[in-house]
C-alpha positions as CSV (number, residue, x, y, z in Angstrom):
1,M,12.8,10.9,-5.9
2,N,9.8,12.6,-7.5
3,V,6.4,12.4,-6.0
4,T,3.3,13.1,-8.1
5,S,0.3,15.0,-6.7
6,T,-1.8,11.9,-7.1
7,E,0.6,9.9,-5.0
8,A,0.8,12.6,-2.4
9,K,-3.0,12.8,-2.1
10,L,-3.4,9.1,-1.9
11,F,-0.7,9.0,0.9
12,A,-2.5,11.7,2.8
13,I,-5.8,9.8,2.6
14,R,-3.9,6.6,3.6
15,Y,-2.4,8.3,6.6
16,C,-5.7,9.8,7.8
17,I,-7.7,6.6,7.4
18,S,-4.9,4.7,9.2
19,Q,-5.0,7.1,12.1
20,A,-8.8,7.1,12.3
21,S,-9.0,3.3,12.1
22,Q,-6.6,2.9,15.0
23,T,-8.2,5.5,17.3
24,Q,-10.9,4.3,19.7
25,G,-14.3,6.0,19.6
26,I,-14.2,7.0,15.9
27,A,-17.3,5.7,14.1
28,Y,-17.5,8.1,11.2
29,I,-14.7,9.2,8.9
30,V,-15.2,12.2,6.5
31,I,-12.5,12.8,3.9
32,I,-12.8,16.3,2.5
33,T,-10.7,16.6,-0.7
34,D,-10.2,18.8,-3.6
35,A,-8.9,15.8,-5.5
36,I,-11.8,13.4,-5.9
37,L,-10.3,11.9,-9.1
38,A,-7.3,10.9,-7.1
39,T,-9.5,9.5,-4.4
40,K,-11.4,7.4,-6.9
41,R,-8.1,5.6,-7.6
42,I,-8.5,4.0,-4.2
43,F,-11.3,1.9,-5.6
44,D,-9.6,1.2,-8.9
45,I,-8.8,-2.6,-9.2
46,S,-6.6,-2.2,-12.3
47,L,-2.9,-2.1,-12.0
48,Y,-1.4,1.4,-11.5
49,P,1.8,2.8,-10.0
50,Y,0.4,3.8,-6.6
51,Q,-1.7,0.7,-6.0
52,L,0.2,0.0,-2.7
53,H,-1.7,3.0,-1.2
54,S,-5.0,1.4,-2.1
55,I,-4.1,-1.9,-0.6
56,V,-3.1,-0.3,2.7
57,I,-6.3,1.8,2.7
58,F,-8.4,-1.2,2.1
59,N,-6.7,-3.1,5.0
60,N,-7.3,-0.1,7.3
61,L,-10.9,0.2,6.2
62,K,-11.4,-3.5,6.8
63,K,-10.2,-3.1,10.4
64,F,-12.4,0.0,10.8
65,F,-15.5,-1.7,9.6
66,N,-14.8,-4.9,11.5
67,K,-14.6,-3.0,14.8
68,N,-18.3,-2.0,14.3
69,S,-20.6,-2.7,11.4
70,S,-22.2,0.7,11.8
71,N,-18.9,2.6,11.2
72,T,-19.1,4.7,8.0
73,I,-16.8,6.7,5.7
74,S,-17.7,9.6,3.4
75,F,-15.7,11.3,0.7
76,W,-16.6,14.9,0.1
77,D,-15.5,16.7,-3.1
78,C,-14.7,20.3,-2.2
79,S,-12.7,22.3,-4.7
80,S,-10.3,24.7,-3.2
81,D,-11.7,27.3,-5.6
82,N,-15.1,27.1,-3.8
83,K,-13.7,28.9,-0.7
84,W,-15.8,26.7,1.5
85,P,-15.3,27.9,5.1
86,P,-14.4,24.5,6.7
87,Y,-11.9,23.9,3.9
88,L,-10.3,27.4,4.4
89,L,-10.1,26.9,8.1
90,V,-8.3,23.5,7.8
91,N,-6.0,24.9,5.1
92,K,-5.2,28.0,7.3
93,K,-4.5,25.8,10.4
94,L,-2.2,23.5,8.4
95,K,-0.2,26.4,7.0
96,F,0.1,27.8,10.6
97,H,1.9,24.7,11.8
98,K,5.5,24.3,10.9
99,I,5.6,20.8,9.5
100,S,9.1,19.4,9.1
101,S,10.1,16.3,7.1
102,I,11.2,13.3,9.1
103,L,12.8,11.8,5.9
104,S,15.1,13.6,3.7
105,S,14.2,13.8,0.0
106,K,17.8,13.7,-0.9
107,T,19.7,10.4,-1.0
């Protein structure tokens, strides 16, 4: 099974929004990404291969906004080439943790 970078990025955004929408006390979500073009696919209403991610994200955002009408979400475009300190810190922390797959990519 091959996964494109767009699909991986949409899945990561989907996962983060899902976790934030299910967590009590979160009123503001900030998505910092170096893939703003992939992020724009979330709001693309045309048919495309990874539209399932958009549908799930919309459902999670609906729950998030229905909890409180003052809840907000922001998308920040931060190229990894910019060497922005918060981006580098998150990137360093993610690389520090040993993340293991729970699903095998082999069938």
